[in-house]
ROMARKOL-586535 format. One record per residue: x, y, z of N, C-alpha, C in turn; residue number from 1. Coordinates in nm, 2 decimals. Last residue first. Layout:
<sites>
((X,Y,Z),(X,Y,Z),(X,Y,Z),NUM)
...
</sites>
This chain:
<sites>
((-0.16,1.07,-5.87),(-0.07,1.11,-6.05),(-0.06,0.99,-6.13),301)
((-0.16,0.96,-5.69),(-0.29,1.00,-5.72),(-0.29,0.99,-5.90),300)
((0.09,0.86,-5.59),(0.02,0.81,-5.60),(-0.11,0.83,-5.70),299)
((0.20,1.15,-5.50),(0.26,1.08,-5.61),(0.14,0.94,-5.67),298)
((0.03,1.27,-5.35),(-0.01,1.32,-5.47),(0.09,1.20,-5.55),297)
((0.10,1.06,-5.09),(-0.07,1.08,-5.18),(-0.04,1.18,-5.32),296)
((0.34,1.16,-5.08),(0.28,0.99,-5.13),(0.18,1.01,-5.19),295)
((0.34,1.42,-4.97),(0.44,1.41,-5.13),(0.32,1.27,-5.15),294)
((0.19,1.38,-4.76),(0.12,1.42,-4.85),(0.18,1.42,-4.98),293)
((0.40,1.24,-4.63),(0.27,1.18,-4.60),(0.18,1.23,-4.73),292)
((0.60,1.40,-4.59),(0.61,1.31,-4.69),(0.50,1.23,-4.71),291)
((0.49,1.60,-4.46),(0.48,1.66,-4.59),(0.52,1.57,-4.69),290)
((0.47,1.49,-4.20),(0.33,1.52,-4.31),(0.31,1.59,-4.44),289)
((0.71,1.44,-4.14),(0.61,1.33,-4.18),(0.50,1.38,-4.29),288)
((0.77,1.73,-4.08),(0.86,1.66,-4.25),(0.75,1.54,-4.25),287)
((0.60,1.78,-3.90),(0.62,1.82,-3.99),(0.71,1.79,-4.13),286)
((0.77,1.62,-3.70),(0.56,1.58,-3.73),(0.58,1.65,-3.85),285)
((0.97,1.73,-3.69),(1.00,1.57,-3.70),(0.82,1.52,-3.74),284)
((0.92,1.99,-3.60),(1.02,1.94,-3.71),(1.01,1.85,-3.71),283)
((0.80,1.92,-3.29),(0.70,1.98,-3.43),(0.75,1.98,-3.52),282)
((1.08,1.79,-3.17),(0.90,1.69,-3.22),(0.85,1.75,-3.33),281)
((1.36,1.84,-3.25),(1.26,1.91,-3.20),(1.09,1.84,-3.27),280)
((1.58,1.55,-3.17),(1.52,1.68,-3.30),(1.40,1.73,-3.21),279)
((1.69,1.39,-2.99),(1.74,1.56,-2.97),(1.64,1.64,-3.03),278)
((1.66,1.13,-3.10),(1.59,1.19,-2.96),(1.60,1.36,-2.97),277)
((1.69,1.04,-3.42),(1.75,1.16,-3.31),(1.61,1.15,-3.19),276)
((1.73,0.74,-3.58),(1.65,0.79,-3.45),(1.72,0.94,-3.38),275)
((1.90,0.81,-3.88),(1.87,0.72,-3.74),(1.79,0.82,-3.65),274)
((1.74,0.68,-4.20),(1.83,0.79,-4.13),(1.81,0.76,-3.98),273)
((1.90,0.47,-4.47),(1.81,0.50,-4.33),(1.87,0.60,-4.22),272)
((1.85,0.36,-4.76),(1.84,0.52,-4.66),(1.86,0.57,-4.58),271)
((1.80,0.14,-4.77),(1.95,0.17,-4.78),(1.96,0.31,-4.74),270)
((1.67,0.00,-4.47),(1.63,0.08,-4.53),(1.81,0.08,-4.60),269)
((1.62,-0.39,-4.48),(1.69,-0.30,-4.41),(1.71,-0.18,-4.49),268)
((1.30,-0.60,-4.45),(1.42,-0.54,-4.56),(1.51,-0.38,-4.47),267)
((1.13,-0.79,-4.38),(1.23,-0.77,-4.29),(1.35,-0.63,-4.37),266)
((0.82,-0.86,-4.50),(0.97,-0.87,-4.54),(1.04,-0.78,-4.39),265)
((0.56,-0.74,-4.49),(0.55,-0.86,-4.62),(0.73,-0.86,-4.60),264)
((0.37,-0.71,-4.22),(0.47,-0.67,-4.26),(0.45,-0.80,-4.40),263)
((0.10,-0.71,-4.07),(0.14,-0.63,-4.17),(0.21,-0.67,-4.27),262)
((0.25,-0.89,-3.84),(0.12,-0.96,-3.95),(0.12,-0.82,-4.06),261)
((0.41,-0.71,-3.75),(0.49,-0.82,-3.86),(0.39,-0.92,-3.93),260)
((0.20,-0.52,-3.63),(0.29,-0.50,-3.74),(0.40,-0.61,-3.79),259)
((0.11,-0.70,-3.46),(0.08,-0.65,-3.60),(0.11,-0.60,-3.67),258)
((0.34,-0.73,-3.31),(0.28,-0.85,-3.34),(0.18,-0.78,-3.48),257)
((0.38,-0.50,-3.18),(0.47,-0.54,-3.26),(0.44,-0.70,-3.30),256)
((0.14,-0.50,-3.03),(0.18,-0.36,-3.10),(0.26,-0.45,-3.23),255)
((0.20,-0.74,-2.81),(0.08,-0.71,-2.89),(0.05,-0.58,-3.04),254)
((0.43,-0.64,-2.67),(0.44,-0.70,-2.78),(0.31,-0.75,-2.89),253)
((0.31,-0.44,-2.58),(0.42,-0.35,-2.67),(0.39,-0.47,-2.75),252)
((0.11,-0.49,-2.42),(0.08,-0.41,-2.50),(0.18,-0.38,-2.59),251)
((0.24,-0.68,-2.26),(0.10,-0.77,-2.30),(0.12,-0.68,-2.41),250)
((0.41,-0.56,-2.14),(0.44,-0.62,-2.21),(0.38,-0.69,-2.28),249)
((0.16,-0.38,-1.95),(0.32,-0.35,-2.02),(0.35,-0.43,-2.13),248)
((0.13,-0.62,-1.80),(0.02,-0.48,-1.87),(0.14,-0.49,-1.98),247)
((0.37,-0.66,-1.64),(0.30,-0.76,-1.73),(0.21,-0.69,-1.83),246)
((0.42,-0.43,-1.52),(0.49,-0.43,-1.62),(0.42,-0.57,-1.68),245)
((0.18,-0.36,-1.33),(0.17,-0.31,-1.43),(0.29,-0.31,-1.54),244)
((0.22,-0.59,-1.16),(0.08,-0.59,-1.26),(0.11,-0.53,-1.38),243)
((0.47,-0.49,-1.07),(0.44,-0.65,-1.12),(0.35,-0.64,-1.22),242)
((0.39,-0.29,-0.91),(0.43,-0.25,-1.00),(0.48,-0.41,-1.11),241)
((0.14,-0.20,-0.74),(0.18,-0.32,-0.78),(0.26,-0.32,-0.90),240)
((-0.02,-0.03,-0.51),(0.11,0.02,-0.62),(0.18,-0.10,-0.68),239)
((-0.17,-0.25,-0.38),(-0.20,-0.10,-0.48),(-0.10,-0.10,-0.56),238)
((-0.04,-0.41,-0.22),(-0.10,-0.46,-0.34),(-0.15,-0.36,-0.46),237)
((0.13,-0.24,-0.07),(0.22,-0.30,-0.24),(0.13,-0.36,-0.33),236)
((-0.03,-0.17,0.03),(0.00,-0.06,-0.04),(0.08,-0.13,-0.15),235)
((-0.11,-0.35,0.22),(-0.23,-0.35,0.15),(-0.19,-0.21,0.05),234)
((0.11,-0.45,0.32),(0.04,-0.53,0.27),(-0.02,-0.48,0.14),233)
((0.15,-0.20,0.49),(0.26,-0.22,0.37),(0.16,-0.33,0.28),232)
((-0.08,-0.30,0.66),(-0.05,-0.13,0.63),(0.04,-0.17,0.49),231)
((0.03,-0.51,0.79),(-0.06,-0.51,0.72),(-0.07,-0.43,0.62),230)
((0.29,-0.39,0.91),(0.30,-0.48,0.79),(0.15,-0.54,0.75),229)
((0.22,-0.23,1.10),(0.30,-0.20,0.96),(0.28,-0.27,0.84),228)
((0.03,-0.39,1.28),(0.00,-0.28,1.19),(0.06,-0.25,1.05),227)
((0.27,-0.58,1.34),(0.20,-0.62,1.28),(0.10,-0.52,1.23),226)
((0.45,-0.38,1.50),(0.49,-0.45,1.37),(0.38,-0.52,1.29),225)
((0.26,-0.24,1.69),(0.32,-0.16,1.59),(0.37,-0.27,1.46),224)
((0.24,-0.53,1.81),(0.10,-0.43,1.80),(0.15,-0.38,1.67),223)
((0.48,-0.54,1.89),(0.46,-0.69,1.80),(0.28,-0.66,1.74),222)
((0.50,-0.34,2.10),(0.62,-0.39,1.99),(0.57,-0.52,1.88),221)
((0.33,-0.47,2.26),(0.29,-0.28,2.19),(0.41,-0.30,2.07),220)
((0.46,-0.57,2.48),(0.31,-0.64,2.33),(0.30,-0.51,2.25),219)
((0.60,-0.47,2.60),(0.69,-0.51,2.49),(0.58,-0.59,2.37),218)
((0.41,-0.27,2.77),(0.51,-0.24,2.65),(0.57,-0.31,2.53),217)
((0.35,-0.51,2.86),(0.25,-0.38,2.84),(0.32,-0.35,2.70),216)
((0.59,-0.54,3.01),(0.51,-0.63,2.89),(0.46,-0.61,2.85),215)
((0.67,-0.30,3.14),(0.75,-0.37,3.07),(0.67,-0.48,2.98),214)
((0.45,-0.31,3.35),(0.51,-0.17,3.29),(0.53,-0.24,3.12),213)
((0.48,-0.56,3.45),(0.38,-0.58,3.42),(0.40,-0.42,3.27),212)
((0.76,-0.49,3.61),(0.76,-0.57,3.51),(0.62,-0.60,3.43),211)
((0.66,-0.29,3.77),(0.76,-0.24,3.65),(0.76,-0.34,3.56),210)
((0.49,-0.42,3.96),(0.40,-0.33,3.87),(0.49,-0.28,3.77),209)
((0.71,-0.61,4.09),(0.54,-0.65,3.99),(0.48,-0.54,3.85),208)
((0.82,-0.37,4.18),(0.89,-0.49,4.12),(0.78,-0.53,4.02),207)
((0.64,-0.27,4.35),(0.69,-0.22,4.30),(0.77,-0.31,4.15),206)
((0.59,-0.52,4.52),(0.45,-0.46,4.48),(0.54,-0.39,4.33),205)
((0.83,-0.54,4.66),(0.80,-0.67,4.57),(0.67,-0.60,4.45),204)
((0.84,-0.39,4.76),(0.94,-0.34,4.73),(0.87,-0.46,4.62),203)
((0.62,-0.41,4.99),(0.65,-0.29,4.92),(0.74,-0.32,4.78),202)
((0.69,-0.67,5.12),(0.56,-0.62,4.98),(0.56,-0.53,4.95),201)
((0.97,-0.84,5.17),(0.95,-0.67,5.10),(0.82,-0.67,5.04),200)
((0.96,-1.13,5.20),(0.96,-1.03,5.30),(0.93,-0.85,5.32),199)
((0.96,-1.18,4.94),(0.85,-1.20,4.99),(0.85,-1.15,5.11),198)
((1.12,-0.98,4.72),(1.16,-1.06,4.82),(1.03,-1.07,4.86),197)
((1.28,-0.99,4.38),(1.17,-0.96,4.48),(1.21,-1.04,4.62),196)
((1.50,-1.01,4.16),(1.53,-0.93,4.30),(1.44,-0.92,4.38),195)
((1.39,-1.14,3.97),(1.48,-1.22,4.07),(1.49,-1.15,4.19),194)
((1.26,-0.97,3.83),(1.14,-1.04,3.91),(1.28,-1.11,4.02),193)
((1.44,-0.90,3.61),(1.38,-0.80,3.72),(1.30,-0.91,3.83),192)
((1.42,-1.09,3.42),(1.54,-1.07,3.50),(1.53,-0.97,3.66),191)
((1.13,-1.03,3.32),(1.18,-1.18,3.40),(1.31,-1.15,3.48),190)
((1.20,-0.81,3.16),(1.11,-0.81,3.30),(1.14,-0.89,3.39),189)
((1.37,-0.90,2.96),(1.42,-0.84,3.08),(1.32,-0.79,3.21),188)
((1.21,-1.07,2.85),(1.31,-1.18,2.91),(1.40,-1.03,3.02),187)
((0.98,-0.97,2.77),(0.95,-1.01,2.86),(1.09,-1.10,2.97),186)
((1.16,-0.78,2.56),(1.07,-0.68,2.68),(1.06,-0.78,2.85),185)
((1.19,-0.99,2.39),(1.37,-0.87,2.48),(1.28,-0.83,2.64),184)
((0.97,-1.05,2.25),(1.06,-1.12,2.40),(1.18,-1.06,2.45),183)
((0.91,-0.77,2.16),(0.80,-0.89,2.30),(0.91,-0.97,2.40),182)
((1.06,-0.76,1.97),(1.08,-0.68,2.05),(1.02,-0.72,2.21),181)
((1.01,-1.01,1.83),(1.16,-1.00,1.86),(1.20,-0.93,1.96),180)
((0.78,-0.94,1.75),(0.78,-1.03,1.87),(0.92,-1.07,1.87),179)
((0.85,-0.75,1.55),(0.79,-0.69,1.65),(0.75,-0.80,1.79),178)
((1.05,-0.80,1.37),(1.07,-0.71,1.45),(1.03,-0.70,1.62),177)
((0.84,-1.01,1.23),(0.97,-1.06,1.32),(1.01,-0.97,1.41),176)
((0.68,-0.78,1.14),(0.66,-0.88,1.23),(0.77,-0.96,1.29),175)
((0.85,-0.69,0.97),(0.80,-0.60,1.11),(0.75,-0.71,1.16),174)
((0.88,-0.87,0.75),(1.03,-0.85,0.88),(0.99,-0.80,1.01),173)
((0.68,-0.96,0.66),(0.72,-1.03,0.72),(0.81,-0.97,0.86),172)
((0.71,-0.69,0.52),(0.58,-0.70,0.57),(0.59,-0.78,0.67),171)
((0.97,-0.64,0.36),(0.95,-0.57,0.50),(0.88,-0.63,0.58),170)
((0.98,-0.77,0.12),(1.00,-0.90,0.24),(0.95,-0.80,0.36),169)
((0.94,-0.54,-0.07),(0.83,-0.64,-0.05),(0.83,-0.78,0.08),168)
((1.14,-0.40,-0.02),(1.03,-0.35,0.02),(0.91,-0.48,0.01),167)
((1.30,-0.59,-0.17),(1.36,-0.54,-0.02),(1.22,-0.53,0.06),166)
((1.24,-0.59,-0.45),(1.24,-0.72,-0.33),(1.26,-0.67,-0.16),165)
((1.26,-0.32,-0.52),(1.12,-0.38,-0.52),(1.15,-0.50,-0.43),164)
((1.55,-0.30,-0.50),(1.46,-0.22,-0.38),(1.32,-0.28,-0.36),163)
((1.60,-0.49,-0.68),(1.68,-0.48,-0.55),(1.56,-0.45,-0.46),162)
((1.48,-0.35,-0.89),(1.46,-0.48,-0.88),(1.53,-0.53,-0.71),161)
((1.54,-0.05,-0.95),(1.44,-0.16,-0.90),(1.44,-0.26,-0.87),160)
((1.87,0.04,-0.82),(1.86,-0.05,-0.90),(1.69,-0.08,-0.85),159)
((1.95,0.35,-0.79),(1.90,0.29,-0.72),(1.82,0.19,-0.80),158)
((1.94,0.58,-1.03),(2.08,0.52,-0.91),(2.02,0.40,-0.86),157)
((1.77,0.70,-1.14),(1.89,0.67,-1.22),(1.98,0.64,-1.15),156)
((1.55,0.72,-1.00),(1.65,0.86,-1.02),(1.76,0.84,-1.07),155)
((1.59,0.36,-0.98),(1.53,0.55,-0.98),(1.60,0.60,-0.91),154)
((1.59,0.24,-1.29),(1.66,0.24,-1.17),(1.55,0.36,-1.09),153)
((1.47,0.13,-1.51),(1.53,0.03,-1.44),(1.61,0.04,-1.29),152)
((1.47,0.38,-1.69),(1.33,0.30,-1.63),(1.38,0.16,-1.56),151)
((1.74,0.37,-1.75),(1.66,0.51,-1.68),(1.53,0.45,-1.64),150)
((1.85,0.16,-1.87),(1.94,0.19,-1.76),(1.78,0.33,-1.72),149)
((1.68,-0.13,-1.96),(1.70,0.01,-1.99),(1.73,0.07,-1.89),148)
((1.70,-0.37,-1.99),(1.78,-0.32,-2.02),(1.81,-0.20,-2.00),147)
((1.41,-0.47,-1.96),(1.47,-0.51,-1.89),(1.64,-0.44,-1.85),146)
((1.30,-0.41,-2.23),(1.25,-0.34,-2.09),(1.37,-0.37,-1.97),145)
((1.48,-0.59,-2.38),(1.46,-0.42,-2.39),(1.45,-0.32,-2.28),144)
((1.35,-0.85,-2.29),(1.53,-0.76,-2.25),(1.54,-0.61,-2.33),143)
((1.08,-0.79,-2.35),(1.15,-0.78,-2.23),(1.30,-0.82,-2.18),142)
((1.08,-0.76,-2.58),(1.00,-0.66,-2.56),(1.09,-0.64,-2.40),141)
((1.21,-0.99,-2.70),(1.24,-0.88,-2.73),(1.22,-0.79,-2.68),140)
((1.03,-1.19,-2.60),(1.22,-1.16,-2.54),(1.23,-1.10,-2.57),139)
((0.82,-1.07,-2.74),(0.81,-1.13,-2.58),(0.95,-1.14,-2.55),138)
((0.83,-1.20,-3.00),(0.83,-1.03,-3.00),(0.86,-0.98,-2.80),137)
((0.94,-1.41,-3.16),(0.94,-1.40,-3.01),(0.95,-1.27,-2.98),136)
((0.79,-1.42,-3.48),(0.91,-1.43,-3.37),(0.86,-1.40,-3.27),135)
((0.56,-1.57,-3.64),(0.57,-1.46,-3.55),(0.68,-1.48,-3.49),134)
((0.60,-1.74,-3.94),(0.63,-1.78,-3.82),(0.63,-1.61,-3.77),133)
((0.73,-1.70,-4.22),(0.62,-1.67,-4.14),(0.53,-1.71,-4.04),132)
((0.99,-1.47,-4.15),(1.00,-1.62,-4.14),(0.82,-1.58,-4.18),131)
((1.31,-1.30,-4.16),(1.21,-1.29,-4.22),(1.14,-1.41,-4.22),130)
((1.53,-1.22,-3.95),(1.51,-1.30,-4.05),(1.35,-1.33,-4.09),129)
((1.63,-0.97,-3.77),(1.55,-1.02,-3.75),(1.51,-1.10,-3.94),128)
((1.82,-0.74,-3.73),(1.82,-0.77,-3.80),(1.77,-0.95,-3.76),127)
((1.63,-0.51,-3.63),(1.75,-0.45,-3.77),(1.74,-0.59,-3.81),126)
((1.51,-0.56,-3.35),(1.47,-0.60,-3.45),(1.54,-0.59,-3.58),125)
((1.70,-0.44,-3.17),(1.67,-0.56,-3.20),(1.62,-0.60,-3.32),124)
((1.73,-0.15,-3.27),(1.88,-0.25,-3.26),(1.80,-0.37,-3.29),123)
((1.45,-0.07,-3.21),(1.53,-0.10,-3.34),(1.65,-0.16,-3.31),122)
((1.48,-0.11,-2.93),(1.40,-0.19,-2.98),(1.39,-0.19,-3.13),121)
((1.67,0.10,-2.90),(1.69,-0.09,-2.81),(1.58,-0.14,-2.88),120)
((1.56,0.37,-2.94),(1.69,0.29,-2.97),(1.72,0.16,-2.97),119)
((1.31,0.35,-2.74),(1.30,0.36,-2.89),(1.43,0.28,-2.99),118)
((1.45,0.35,-2.52),(1.34,0.24,-2.56),(1.34,0.21,-2.70),117)
((1.59,0.59,-2.55),(1.65,0.45,-2.49),(1.60,0.30,-2.58),116)
((1.36,0.77,-2.53),(1.42,0.79,-2.65),(1.54,0.62,-2.67),115)
((1.25,0.66,-2.29),(1.13,0.65,-2.40),(1.26,0.67,-2.55),114)
((1.44,0.78,-2.07),(1.41,0.64,-2.08),(1.33,0.60,-2.24),113)
((1.41,1.03,-2.13),(1.58,0.99,-2.16),(1.53,0.79,-2.17),112)
((1.16,1.11,-2.05),(1.15,1.18,-2.20),(1.35,1.03,-2.25),111)
((1.14,1.03,-1.80),(1.07,0.97,-1.87),(1.19,0.97,-2.02),110)
((1.28,1.05,-1.51),(1.38,1.00,-1.66),(1.33,0.97,-1.79),109)
((1.17,1.07,-1.30),(1.15,0.94,-1.33),(1.25,0.92,-1.48),108)
((1.28,1.36,-1.21),(1.25,1.22,-1.10),(1.26,1.08,-1.18),107)
((1.31,1.47,-1.42),(1.46,1.46,-1.36),(1.36,1.37,-1.27),106)
((1.04,1.42,-1.62),(1.20,1.42,-1.62),(1.34,1.37,-1.50),105)
((0.89,1.55,-1.36),(0.90,1.40,-1.42),(0.99,1.38,-1.48),104)
((0.99,1.80,-1.40),(0.95,1.75,-1.29),(1.00,1.61,-1.31),103)
((1.13,1.91,-1.71),(1.06,1.87,-1.66),(1.10,1.80,-1.53),102)
((1.38,2.11,-1.83),(1.35,1.98,-1.80),(1.25,1.97,-1.72),101)
((1.44,2.37,-1.93),(1.49,2.26,-1.97),(1.47,2.12,-1.96),100)
((1.25,2.56,-1.84),(1.27,2.49,-1.95),(1.30,2.37,-2.00),99)
((1.11,2.64,-1.57),(1.19,2.58,-1.58),(1.18,2.54,-1.70),98)
((0.86,2.81,-1.59),(1.03,2.90,-1.54),(1.12,2.77,-1.64),97)
((0.64,2.77,-1.91),(0.67,2.74,-1.75),(0.83,2.77,-1.74),96)
((0.56,2.78,-2.18),(0.53,2.89,-2.09),(0.58,2.80,-1.95),95)
((0.67,2.54,-2.25),(0.76,2.66,-2.33),(0.70,2.82,-2.23),94)
((0.58,2.36,-2.21),(0.65,2.35,-2.11),(0.75,2.51,-2.13),93)
((0.41,2.29,-2.43),(0.32,2.35,-2.32),(0.45,2.40,-2.20),92)
((0.58,2.22,-2.61),(0.49,2.29,-2.65),(0.45,2.36,-2.52),91)
((0.60,1.95,-2.49),(0.76,2.04,-2.50),(0.66,2.19,-2.55),90)
((0.34,1.81,-2.48),(0.41,1.89,-2.37),(0.51,1.94,-2.38),89)
((0.32,1.82,-2.74),(0.27,1.89,-2.75),(0.34,1.90,-2.55),88)
((0.58,1.66,-2.83),(0.52,1.76,-2.88),(0.44,1.86,-2.84),87)
((0.57,1.40,-2.68),(0.60,1.48,-2.63),(0.61,1.62,-2.71),86)
((0.39,1.23,-2.88),(0.35,1.28,-2.69),(0.43,1.37,-2.65),85)
((0.56,1.27,-3.10),(0.39,1.31,-3.08),(0.36,1.33,-2.93),84)
((0.75,1.17,-3.07),(0.77,1.27,-3.11),(0.61,1.32,-3.07),83)
((0.69,0.85,-3.02),(0.76,0.97,-2.93),(0.76,1.08,-2.94),82)
((0.51,0.77,-3.23),(0.51,0.80,-3.08),(0.55,0.87,-2.98),81)
((0.73,0.83,-3.42),(0.57,0.89,-3.39),(0.53,0.90,-3.28),80)
((0.89,0.64,-3.36),(0.92,0.73,-3.39),(0.83,0.86,-3.36),79)
((0.74,0.40,-3.37),(0.83,0.41,-3.28),(0.86,0.58,-3.31),78)
((0.62,0.41,-3.64),(0.56,0.45,-3.53),(0.65,0.44,-3.40),77)
((0.90,0.42,-3.76),(0.78,0.47,-3.85),(0.68,0.50,-3.68),76)
((0.97,0.15,-3.72),(1.11,0.27,-3.67),(0.99,0.34,-3.73),75)
((0.78,-0.01,-3.76),(0.85,-0.01,-3.65),(0.90,0.09,-3.61),74)
((0.88,-0.06,-4.08),(0.71,0.03,-4.02),(0.73,0.03,-3.90),73)
((1.10,-0.10,-4.11),(1.03,0.05,-4.15),(0.95,0.05,-4.10),72)
((1.09,-0.37,-4.03),(1.17,-0.27,-3.92),(1.10,-0.12,-4.02),71)
((0.91,-0.47,-4.19),(0.85,-0.49,-4.06),(0.99,-0.37,-4.00),70)
((0.79,-0.36,-4.52),(0.93,-0.38,-4.42),(0.87,-0.38,-4.27),69)
((0.58,-0.44,-4.77),(0.63,-0.34,-4.63),(0.73,-0.40,-4.60),68)
((0.51,-0.39,-5.03),(0.62,-0.43,-5.02),(0.66,-0.33,-4.92),67)
((0.12,-0.48,-5.06),(0.24,-0.37,-5.07),(0.38,-0.42,-5.01),66)
((-0.17,-0.50,-5.13),(-0.08,-0.55,-5.14),(0.05,-0.47,-5.16),65)
((-0.51,-0.53,-5.00),(-0.43,-0.47,-5.02),(-0.23,-0.52,-5.01),64)
((-0.71,-0.70,-4.80),(-0.63,-0.70,-4.98),(-0.58,-0.63,-5.03),63)
((-0.75,-0.59,-4.59),(-0.66,-0.69,-4.63),(-0.61,-0.72,-4.75),62)
((-0.63,-0.26,-4.56),(-0.73,-0.32,-4.68),(-0.67,-0.47,-4.64),61)
((-0.59,-0.06,-4.27),(-0.53,-0.07,-4.35),(-0.66,-0.14,-4.48),60)
((-0.67,0.11,-4.07),(-0.72,0.18,-4.18),(-0.66,0.10,-4.31),59)
((-0.64,-0.09,-3.85),(-0.73,-0.03,-3.87),(-0.74,0.05,-4.02),58)
((-0.34,-0.02,-3.85),(-0.39,-0.15,-3.90),(-0.54,-0.17,-3.89),57)
((-0.30,0.23,-3.74),(-0.23,0.22,-3.87),(-0.34,0.09,-3.89),56)
((-0.46,0.21,-3.46),(-0.50,0.33,-3.57),(-0.44,0.29,-3.72),55)
((-0.24,0.02,-3.32),(-0.42,0.01,-3.38),(-0.45,0.10,-3.52),54)
((-0.05,0.17,-3.35),(-0.06,0.11,-3.45),(-0.16,0.01,-3.44),53)
((-0.14,0.41,-3.16),(-0.08,0.43,-3.29),(-0.16,0.30,-3.36),52)
((-0.20,0.23,-2.93),(-0.31,0.32,-3.01),(-0.32,0.39,-3.14),51)
((0.09,0.18,-2.84),(-0.02,0.03,-2.90),(-0.15,0.08,-2.98),50)
((0.17,0.38,-2.79),(0.26,0.30,-2.89),(0.12,0.21,-2.96),49)
((0.04,0.44,-2.53),(0.08,0.49,-2.65),(0.10,0.47,-2.80),48)
((0.11,0.22,-2.45),(-0.02,0.22,-2.42),(-0.02,0.34,-2.59),47)
((0.43,0.29,-2.41),(0.33,0.10,-2.49),(0.20,0.15,-2.51),46)
((0.43,0.48,-2.22),(0.47,0.49,-2.34),(0.41,0.39,-2.44),45)
((0.27,0.37,-1.97),(0.23,0.52,-2.06),(0.27,0.51,-2.22),44)
((0.47,0.16,-1.88),(0.35,0.15,-1.96),(0.26,0.26,-2.02),43)
((0.66,0.33,-1.83),(0.70,0.20,-1.94),(0.55,0.20,-1.99),42)
((0.55,0.44,-1.62),(0.60,0.55,-1.77),(0.61,0.45,-1.88),41)
((0.51,0.28,-1.46),(0.41,0.36,-1.52),(0.43,0.42,-1.62),40)
((0.78,0.22,-1.33),(0.72,0.18,-1.41),(0.58,0.18,-1.51),39)
((0.74,0.52,-1.20),(0.86,0.43,-1.26),(0.82,0.35,-1.37),38)
((0.54,0.44,-1.03),(0.49,0.54,-1.11),(0.65,0.52,-1.20),37)
((0.63,0.23,-0.85),(0.50,0.18,-0.95),(0.50,0.29,-1.02),36)
((0.85,0.29,-0.76),(0.86,0.22,-0.84),(0.74,0.21,-0.93),35)
((0.75,0.53,-0.60),(0.83,0.58,-0.69),(0.83,0.45,-0.77),34)
((0.58,0.34,-0.43),(0.51,0.47,-0.54),(0.64,0.52,-0.61),33)
((0.80,0.17,-0.25),(0.74,0.12,-0.38),(0.63,0.25,-0.42),32)
((0.93,0.40,-0.20),(0.99,0.33,-0.29),(0.91,0.30,-0.36),31)
((0.72,0.52,0.02),(0.78,0.62,-0.07),(0.86,0.54,-0.23),30)
((0.71,0.34,0.17),(0.59,0.31,0.14),(0.68,0.46,-0.02),29)
((0.94,0.27,0.27),(0.94,0.14,0.22),(0.81,0.21,0.11),28)
((0.99,0.53,0.45),(1.08,0.49,0.36),(1.04,0.34,0.22),27)
((0.75,0.43,0.65),(0.76,0.55,0.56),(0.88,0.51,0.43),26)
((0.89,0.23,0.71),(0.77,0.17,0.70),(0.73,0.35,0.63),25)
((1.10,0.30,0.86),(1.13,0.19,0.78),(1.05,0.18,0.71),24)
((0.99,0.41,1.08),(1.08,0.53,0.96),(1.11,0.42,0.88),23)
((0.88,0.26,1.25),(0.83,0.40,1.19),(0.90,0.46,1.07),22)
((1.06,0.11,1.38),(0.98,0.04,1.23),(0.89,0.15,1.14),21)
((1.19,0.29,1.46),(1.28,0.26,1.38),(1.20,0.21,1.29),20)
((0.96,0.31,1.69),(1.02,0.44,1.60),(1.09,0.40,1.45),19)
((0.97,0.05,1.75),(0.83,0.08,1.70),(0.84,0.23,1.59),18)
((1.23,0.09,1.95),(1.20,-0.02,1.76),(1.04,0.02,1.77),17)
((1.29,0.23,2.15),(1.32,0.28,1.99),(1.26,0.18,1.87),16)
((1.28,-0.01,2.32),(1.21,0.13,2.32),(1.20,0.20,2.16),15)
((1.47,-0.17,2.25),(1.33,-0.21,2.30),(1.21,-0.08,2.24),14)
((1.68,-0.09,2.25),(1.66,-0.11,2.13),(1.45,-0.14,2.13),13)
((1.77,-0.02,2.51),(1.70,0.14,2.43),(1.70,0.09,2.27),12)
((1.71,-0.23,2.66),(1.62,-0.19,2.69),(1.60,-0.05,2.58),11)
((1.96,-0.33,2.51),(1.85,-0.39,2.43),(1.76,-0.30,2.57),10)
((2.15,-0.11,2.64),(2.13,-0.16,2.43),(1.98,-0.19,2.46),9)
((2.16,-0.22,2.90),(2.08,-0.07,2.83),(2.08,-0.10,2.68),8)
((2.22,-0.46,2.90),(2.14,-0.45,2.93),(2.03,-0.31,2.86),7)
((2.50,-0.40,2.82),(2.43,-0.50,2.75),(2.25,-0.49,2.76),6)
((2.62,-0.28,3.05),(2.59,-0.24,2.90),(2.53,-0.28,2.76),5)
((2.57,-0.46,3.27),(2.46,-0.36,3.25),(2.49,-0.31,3.13),4)
((2.77,-0.67,3.17),(2.58,-0.76,3.19),(2.49,-0.62,3.18),3)
((2.95,-0.55,2.93),(2.93,-0.57,3.08),(2.78,-0.63,3.03),2)
((3.18,-0.68,2.73),(3.10,-0.57,2.73),(3.01,-0.65,2.86),1)
</sites>
């Protein structure tokens, strides 16, 4: 490659660098927002589950003695959370043109991710050995959330961990790219100074004017890089998925701990009905209400 061709490529890079950084900045912002709201779907389900567990625990009498299985309790309130949070939404969805899937389910795979979460949690706690000490629920929930194929990928394709790491290092890369553009511009300007001649003042003045323009534009690369870096730092702080993930883990662990404290064993029921995410939520909730009323009538008699 000739020196002239190399110079042309360098000049093209210097003049294109602000636009290239602008494209990367826009893509990074979109990815960060998508990651944030994908993880928020975790937290949304965890909040709803924690709310129902707290309502159950508050209704219990500490002196009440019952033979309660941790697995049965967990299954009941995970299913109750799943069916209730999607029952009203599905009811409203019937009034809309797209009856198959909501936009949020298409983008964030909300319903599929929550169903996978319920199934995997139940699989994890099925074989827990009953002890007086609380098992490490944090490890169970962390493993479940980390292995969820719906919540760990954007659009179910791009891995969140890798994309999140790339977006996190972009602010530093913007600064480095801006400084690189500045030095390349100064290098090109210094090369042009070699053609100056003290005998031709007009030509020398033109070379100096061109050199100053090159330096000014090259300095602009650093300014653009620093600006994008600062803006992306702010956006990364506002849409921080790590903070949401930590909150979600605490909520889910706390809810499972409360159910463990209320339980007397971890027996697996003889007639266990597997969780069915394709079942109509209204039908599932109606059956649960009938079972509850039947149980009340049996106790009263």
